[in-house]
C-alpha positions as CSV (number, residue, x, y, z in Angstrom):
1,M,19.5,-0.6,9.3
2,S,17.4,1.6,7.2
3,S,16.4,5.0,8.2
4,I,12.6,4.8,7.7
5,K,10.9,7.5,9.7
6,I,7.2,8.3,10.0
7,T,6.8,11.8,8.5
8,A,3.5,13.1,9.7
9,G,0.6,12.6,12.2
10,T,0.5,11.1,15.7
11,L,3.5,8.9,15.2
12,K,5.6,11.6,13.4
13,G,9.4,11.1,13.9
14,R,9.2,7.5,15.1
15,P,11.7,5.3,13.3
16,I,10.7,2.0,11.7
17,P,13.7,-0.3,12.4
18,F,13.3,-2.4,9.2
19,S,16.5,-3.8,7.8
20,N,16.0,-4.9,4.2
21,K,19.1,-7.2,4.5
22,M,17.3,-9.3,7.1
23,F,14.2,-9.6,4.8
24,D,15.6,-10.9,1.5
25,N,16.6,-7.4,0.4
26,A,13.1,-6.2,0.3
27,D,12.7,-2.9,-1.6
28,I,11.8,0.1,0.6
29,T,9.8,2.9,-0.8
30,P,12.0,6.0,-0.9
31,Q,11.0,8.9,1.4
32,K,10.5,11.2,-1.7
33,V,8.0,8.7,-3.2
34,K,6.3,8.1,0.1
35,G,5.8,11.9,0.4
36,A,4.4,11.9,-3.1
37,I,1.9,9.2,-2.3
38,F,0.4,11.3,0.5
39,S,0.5,14.4,-1.5
40,I,-1.6,12.7,-4.2
41,I,-4.2,11.2,-1.8
42,G,-4.2,13.8,0.9
43,E,-2.0,14.6,4.0
44,W,-4.8,13.7,6.5
45,L,-6.8,10.5,6.2
46,E,-9.1,10.9,9.2
47,G,-11.7,8.1,9.1
48,K,-10.7,6.9,5.6
49,G,-10.0,3.2,5.0
50,F,-6.5,2.3,3.8
51,L,-5.2,-1.0,2.5
52,D,-1.5,-1.7,2.0
53,L,-1.8,-4.9,0.0
54,F,1.9,-5.8,-0.4
55,A,3.1,-4.3,2.9
56,G,6.8,-5.2,3.0
57,S,8.2,-3.1,5.8
58,G,4.7,-1.8,6.6
59,Q,5.9,1.8,6.3
60,I,3.1,3.1,4.0
61,G,0.3,1.6,6.0
62,I,1.9,2.8,9.2
63,E,2.2,6.3,7.7
64,A,-1.6,6.1,6.8
65,L,-2.3,5.0,10.4
66,S,-0.4,7.9,11.8
67,R,-2.4,10.3,9.6
68,G,-5.7,9.1,11.0
69,A,-6.8,6.4,8.5
70,N,-9.3,3.9,9.9
71,P,-9.6,1.1,9.2
72,V,-6.1,0.3,8.1
73,V,-5.3,-3.1,6.7
74,F,-1.8,-4.6,6.2
75,N,-1.3,-7.6,4.0
76,E,2.1,-9.2,3.8
77,K,2.6,-12.7,2.4
78,D,6.1,-13.2,3.7
79,R,5.9,-14.5,7.2
80,K,9.1,-12.8,8.5
81,R,8.0,-9.4,7.2
82,F,4.5,-10.0,8.5
83,N,5.9,-10.8,12.0
84,F,8.1,-7.6,11.8
85,I,5.0,-5.4,11.1
86,K,3.0,-7.2,13.9
87,S,5.8,-6.7,16.4
88,F,6.1,-3.0,15.5
89,L,2.4,-2.4,15.7
90,D,2.1,-4.3,19.0
91,K,4.6,-2.0,20.6
92,L,2.4,1.0,19.8
93,H,-0.5,-0.2,22.0
94,L,-3.1,1.3,19.7
95,S,-6.7,1.6,20.9
96,Q,-8.0,0.6,17.4
97,P,-5.4,-1.8,16.1
98,P,-5.2,-2.4,12.3
99,L,-6.1,-5.6,10.6
100,L,-3.0,-7.7,9.8
101,L,-3.2,-10.4,7.1
102,N,-0.6,-13.0,6.1
103,L,-2.1,-14.1,2.8
104,N,-1.4,-13.8,-0.9
105,H,-3.0,-10.7,-2.4
106,L,-5.9,-12.4,-4.1
107,E,-6.9,-14.3,-0.9
108,A,-6.6,-11.0,1.1
109,L,-8.9,-9.2,-1.3
110,D,-11.4,-12.1,-1.1
111,L,-11.4,-12.0,2.7
112,L,-11.9,-8.2,2.8
113,G,-14.7,-8.5,0.3
114,S,-16.4,-11.2,2.3
115,R,-16.3,-8.9,5.4
116,A,-17.5,-5.9,3.3
117,I,-14.7,-3.7,4.6
118,A,-14.8,-0.3,3.0
119,I,-11.5,1.1,1.8
120,N,-10.9,4.6,0.4
121,Y,-7.3,4.0,-0.7
122,I,-5.6,0.8,-1.9
123,F,-1.8,1.0,-2.2
124,L,-0.1,-1.6,-4.4
125,D,3.7,-2.1,-4.4
126,P,4.1,-5.7,-5.7
127,P,7.5,-7.0,-6.7
128,Y,8.6,-5.0,-9.8
129,H,8.3,-6.3,-13.3
130,K,11.0,-4.4,-15.1
131,T,9.6,-4.4,-18.6
132,G,8.4,-1.7,-20.9
133,H,5.4,-3.7,-22.0
134,G,2.0,-4.1,-20.2
135,V,2.1,-5.8,-16.9
136,P,-0.8,-8.4,-16.7
137,H,-0.2,-8.7,-13.0
138,F,-1.5,-5.2,-12.4
139,K,-4.5,-5.8,-14.5
140,E,-5.4,-9.0,-12.6
141,I,-5.1,-7.2,-9.2
142,I,-7.2,-4.2,-10.3
143,E,-9.9,-6.4,-11.8
144,K,-10.0,-8.4,-8.5
145,I,-10.4,-5.1,-6.5
146,G,-13.4,-4.3,-8.7
147,D,-14.8,-7.8,-8.2
148,C,-14.5,-7.8,-4.4
149,G,-16.2,-4.4,-4.1
150,I,-14.1,-3.0,-1.2
151,L,-13.1,0.3,-2.9
152,V,-15.6,3.0,-2.0
153,K,-17.0,5.2,-4.7
154,G,-14.5,8.0,-5.4
155,G,-11.7,5.9,-3.9
156,D,-8.3,5.5,-5.4
157,I,-5.9,2.6,-6.3
158,I,-2.3,3.9,-6.1
159,I,0.3,1.7,-7.8
160,Q,4.0,2.0,-7.2
161,H,5.8,0.5,-10.2
162,Y,8.8,0.6,-12.5
163,S,8.7,3.7,-14.6
164,G,9.2,1.7,-17.8
165,N,5.9,-0.2,-17.3
166,I,3.0,0.7,-19.5
167,L,-0.3,0.5,-17.7
168,D,-3.7,0.2,-19.4
169,D,-5.8,3.4,-19.5
170,E,-8.9,1.4,-18.3
171,V,-9.2,-1.7,-16.2
172,G,-12.7,-2.9,-15.4
173,P,-14.6,0.0,-13.9
174,F,-11.4,2.0,-13.2
175,H,-9.6,4.6,-15.2
176,L,-6.0,5.7,-15.1
177,R,-6.2,9.2,-13.7
178,T,-2.5,10.2,-13.5
179,T,1.1,8.8,-13.5
180,K,3.9,10.7,-11.8
181,R,7.5,9.7,-12.4
182,Y,10.3,9.8,-9.8
183,G,13.4,8.4,-11.6
184,N,13.0,4.6,-12.1
185,T,9.9,4.6,-9.8
186,S,6.4,5.8,-10.8
187,L,3.1,6.2,-9.1
188,S,-0.1,5.6,-11.1
189,V,-3.5,6.3,-9.7
190,F,-6.7,4.5,-10.9
191,S,-10.1,5.8,-9.8
């Protein structure tokens, strides 16, 4: 069993009982990197929309929820992982439950665009491509975000990726603002 804990907000200290062995050895964002994500975008997200597009264990979206983000959207294509997130969130009995989607990332973005859901922060942690060259997958996702129009003006796209990846400086209307490295994992922010 992993030791994922919520680190701030109304759910601070609550464990998330996600075992990556039960979920095809899904990667879990390390605590240090999770702390860095919220250091970059802000510790408190009261009333800001947050999308965890490749939710996995759900820990990043749950952390955003705990810190006051609203609306919060989780998308996880894997049915078992989706059910884990749903079960965990159901036990919280939230007055404003988040939106849970079990779609591929492009379908999820289309759906959110069709509903005109406004998002301030989009977190992307797709399966890692461990290459030093450009990763077309990121470009495709960022372009789709631009096309669907859900990111509010001044909003950020935060990408967790392999540190060896080289990301474009500009993708559609978005510019690479910063990249911070944490060993083999990096966080890049597009605005």
